[in-house]
N, C-alpha and C positions, 0 to 999 in steps of 0.2 A: 504494500500500500504506500504509494508515493507520499501522500499527504502526511501520514504518520512519521515517515522517515524525515520529512522536511521539518516537522514540528520538533522532533528530537534533536535534529541538527541545530535548529534555532536556539534551543535551550542550552546546548553545549557551547554555542558561540557566545551566548549572553547568560552565564549562570546566575548573575545577580537578579534575573527575573524569576528564578525558581520560587522566590518568596511569594509570588502571585499565583502559583500553581498549587492546586489540591491534587493529591493522588490517593486513591482508595487502597488501603493495604491488603484488601482481600482480592478484588478483581483487577487492581492496578490500572484502572481507568484514570486518565488525567484530564483536567480542565482548569480553567482559570477561576479564581475566587470571585463570586458574584459581587462582592463589595469592592472590587478593584476600581479605582477612580478612572475617569476618562483619560487623563494624562498622568503618566507615572515618572517620567524622566524630564519634565519640563513642558511648557506650553506647546512647543513646536515639535516635540518628539513623537515619533510614530510607533514607539515601543508597545503601548497599550493596543493600538490598532493591530499590530502584527500578532500579538498574543491572542486577540479575539479572532483573528483570521485563522490561526492554526488550531485553536482549542475552542471548545464549547464551555459554557459555564458549568461548574460542578459543585453542587452544594454538598457539604459533608455535615454529619452530626457531631456531637460532642466527643465521640470516640474517633473521629477522623474517617468514618465510613461513609461512602456515598449512600444516597437515600435508598437505592435498590438493595444494596447489601445490608443496610441497616434494618430494613424490613425483614429480610430472611434471618438475620442474626437474632433479632428480638423475638421472632417466632420460636426459635429453637431454645430460647432461655426460659 
C-alpha cells in the first residue's frame, strides 16, 4: 500500500510530529490526534496539512486504545 509507506516515511523524516500521532497498541492503527491544532509549526507551515493528508483522525480512550479495540477489550472484562 503506497499511501501507508508514504505516511511512515513522512514520520521518519519528521519524528518531532510523532507527538501528534495516536497508535493503538492492540491493532497498531495510526492516526492523528483529533485535538491537533490547525497549524503546528507556525502560521505558514504545512506540517498539520501533511499529517491530515497521510492519516485519519484516531480517537483513543484513557488506556490508549482506539475506540474499536476499546469496545472489544471492555466486553471481555
